[in-house]
N, C-alpha and C positions, 0 to 999 in steps of 0.2 A: 317444090319450086312453084307450082301453080298457086298453092295456098299462100305463099309469101307474096306473090304478085297481086292477089286480090286485096291483101291488107294495104299494100302500098297504094292501090287505086283508091281505096276507101279514105286513106289519110289525105290524098290530094283532093278528093271531093269535098272534104270538110275544111280544107285549109283556107279557102277563100272566104267562106262565111264566118269562120271563127278566128281569122288572123288578128283582128283588133283585140278580141278578148284574150287570146293566147299570149299576145305581146304585153298586155296590161298586168296580168296576174303575177308573173315573176317580179315585176317592179314593185307591186303593192306588197307582196310577201316580204321582199327584201327590206322595204321601209319599216314594216312591222317588227321584223327581227332586230333591226338596228335600234329601234326605239326601246325595245325590251332590254337589250344589252346595255344601252346607255343608262337606263334607270337602275339596273343591277349594279353597274359600276359605281353609282353614287353612294350605295349603301355598303360596299365592300370595305372591310378593314384588313390591314395586314395581319396575318396569323400570329398570335402570341403577343401582340402589342396592346398596351392599355388603351381603352377607349377614352377620348377626351371630349366632353360635352361642354359647349359654351352657351350660356344664356345671355340674351340681350338685356340691356338695362344695367342696373347697379349690381346685379348678381356677380359673384366671383366665379370664374371658370372652375369646374369640379372635375378632378381626375379620379376615376374609379378604379385605379390600378389595384388597390388592396382587395377589391371585390372581384376583379377580372381574373386574377391569378392567385393561386395559393401561396401563402408565405411560408418560409422555412420554419420548422419547429424549433423552439429554443433549445440550444445545446444543454445537455446535462451539466450540473455543477461539477467542476473538476474533482476527481477522486483524490483522497489523501494518499500521499506516497508512503509506503511502508519503510520503516527504518531497518527492516530485516530483509535478508535475501538468502536463498538456498544455494549452497555450494557443495562441492564434493572434494574430499581430501583423502588420498590413499584409498579410494573406492568406498569411503564412508560418507553418507549424506549428512550434512550439517546445516543448521540455520544460524546465520551470523547477523547480529543486530548491533548497530552503532549508535552510541549516544554522543552527540556533539555539543560541547559547552555553549556554542553560539546559538544552538537551536533547542536544547533540552535542559531539563533539570532532573536531578536524581534524588529520590527519597527512599527510605525504608518503611515498610509497613508490616505489622504483625496482626493487629485487630483493631476494631473500633474502640474508642475510649469507653471504659466501663464494661466492656464485653471481653470474651475470650478471643483466641486467635481465629482468623478467618478460616484457616485450614485448607483453603483452595483458592485458586485464582478466580473461579466462577463466583464464589461468594463475595470476593472483593469487587469483582466487576459489577455486581448488583448495587454497589454503594457509590459508584462514581459515574461521571459523564464520560463515556468512552471517547468523545471527541477531544478530550484533554490528554488522553493517554497515547504515547508513542508505542510503548510495550511494557510488559511486566514479566518478572521471572523469579522463581524461587531463589533464595539468597542465604543459604547457610543451614547447618545441621541443627536438629532439635531433639529434645528428649520426649519421654512418654507424654508429657503435658503439652507437647507441640510448641514449647518455648525454646529459645536459643540456648545452646550449651556453651556458646562462646560469646565474645564481646559483641554487644549490640547497642547501637545508638539510633534513636528515632527522634527527628525534629530537635536535635540538640540535647535530648535527655538520655542519659545512659541507663539502660534497663538491665544490662548484664556486663560484669567486669571482664577484662581480658583473661582468658583461660590459658595458662601456661603449664598445666599439669600434664603428666604422662598418662598414657592409658591405651586401650585397644582401639582398633578401627581406623578408618581413614582420617578422621579429624585429628588424631594424635600422631599421624605420620609426620614427624618433624623434618623440616620446618613447615608449620602451617602458617596462615597469614590472615591479613585484614584488608578488606576493601573499604575505603572511607573517602569522605570529601566534604567540602564546604563550598557553597556557591558553584562556580564552574571549575573548581580545582579538585581533581579526583586522583587517587593513588591506590596502588597495591604494594604492600610491604609484608615481609615476614613478621610473625608475631614478636620475635625478639627485637627486631629493628624498630618496629612500631613502639614497643615498650620503652626503648632507650632514646628515641628521637622525637616522638610526637608529644608535645606538651599541652597544646590546646585541644579541647574536646571538639571533634568535628561535628558537623550538622547531621551526618549519617555515618554509620559504620556497621560492618558485619564480619564476623570471624568464621573461617572454615578451614579445611585442610584436606589434603596437603597442598602446598604451593606446587604449581605446575612448572613455572619458570622462575628462577632466582638469578637476577643480574645476568640475564642472557643464557643461562645454563639450565638444563633440565634437572628436575629433582633427582638427587643422587640414588634414590631407591628404585627409580623407574627402569624397566627393561625397554628395549626398542619396541617390542610388541608383546607385552606380557600376557599371562593367562587371565588376569582379572579384566573382564569386559562387561560393560553396562552402558545404558543410556546415561550420558553425563552432561553437565553444564558448568561453565566457568566464566571468568572475567579477567581481562587484562587492559592496561592503559598504555597506549602508544605514545611516542615522543611528542606528537602534536596535541596531546591532552585528551584525545578521544577515548572513550571507554568502549571496549569490544566485548560483547556478550555472545557466547556461542553455546548452542545446545545440539547434541548429536541426535539424529533421527534413527539411529541404529546403534547397536552395542559397539563400543570403542574402547581400546586399551588406554591406560594412562599415558604410555609412551607416544602413541599416535596423537592423542588429544593435546599433549604438551607441545609436540612438534608443530602442530597447526598454529598455536599462538606464537611460538618462537620463529618459525620459518616463513609463515604466510602473513601473519599480522604484525610481526616485528615488535611484539610487546616485551620489554626487558623483564617485566615481572607479570606473572599471571597466577590466578588462584582458582583451584577447584572449588565449586560451590556445593554440589551434591550429585548423587547418582541414583538411578532407578526411579526416584520420585521427580526427576527433573521436569519442569513444566514451563511453558511459554504462553503468554497472551499477547497476540498481535491484532488489535482491532482492525487495522487496515486490510488484513487478509482473512479476517474472521477465524483465525486460529485461537482456540481456547482449550488448552490441555487441562485435564481434570484430576490430576494426581493429588494426593494428600501432601501438603507442604506446611512449613512453619513460617519463618520470616521471609519477606519478599522484597525485591528491589522494584521500584516503580519509576519509569522514565516518562516524564510529562513533556508536552510540547510547550516551549517557553512562551511563544506568542499567544497561546490560548490560556496558559496558566496565569500569565501576568495581565 
């Protein structure tokens, strides 16, 4: 308490002499602070807004927005949509590819002019612009020379006549059939019906066997789920004119494979193309199977091809 009293007396002793200066200093300091704040306010810009600088005279006002904030990176070019999709039928993984006459063209290919067969989709892929290709698939059985053993037409030229002979193996499991077409009209018919009803040579055609579906019914020799199982591929044409190509990604029986065309794809006729060597090239998904094949079906994008 005494110590506090002495401090109070000391302040009172100084108060008279320094009252004028003590009263001036707060006012002066306040004026300085207000001046600094005013100057700072003149230079402040709203956060995130572009700075606009205007020059006097004839100069045009310049907005530096492009420099003041980063621009969005350009979006990547849209990816090409695959014509193929993965599905599962009766617990078997399949890949289903659709050729639409409004969007695609179909051709057959065996090898380059003056050369032998490609023998693989990879060899064929090296000769074309992949941007023009929707997908490609093996398309029919072949002999030891890798050439078709059945009817085969490429670009309107018949390279092999219709084979109606009897013999061993899947090809001769009658009825076998032909997948063929011209322009945007594509069909699957049994070999006998093709022989009796088709008069004009198509632009493309390939024969294989057996037929999977004939006029809405499964091949008469198929069991529901027989013992013959392999990786297989085939083709059918639906009522709307689209061609449906299917390849199994695991071993499948003929009965299961045929039911997928009949029950899911609703194709009145469907043709088995081959087994074990079945291969697909889908550039949009970078799938390129490398099995040994003979003739192939190539589906091109119409807007690119034309």
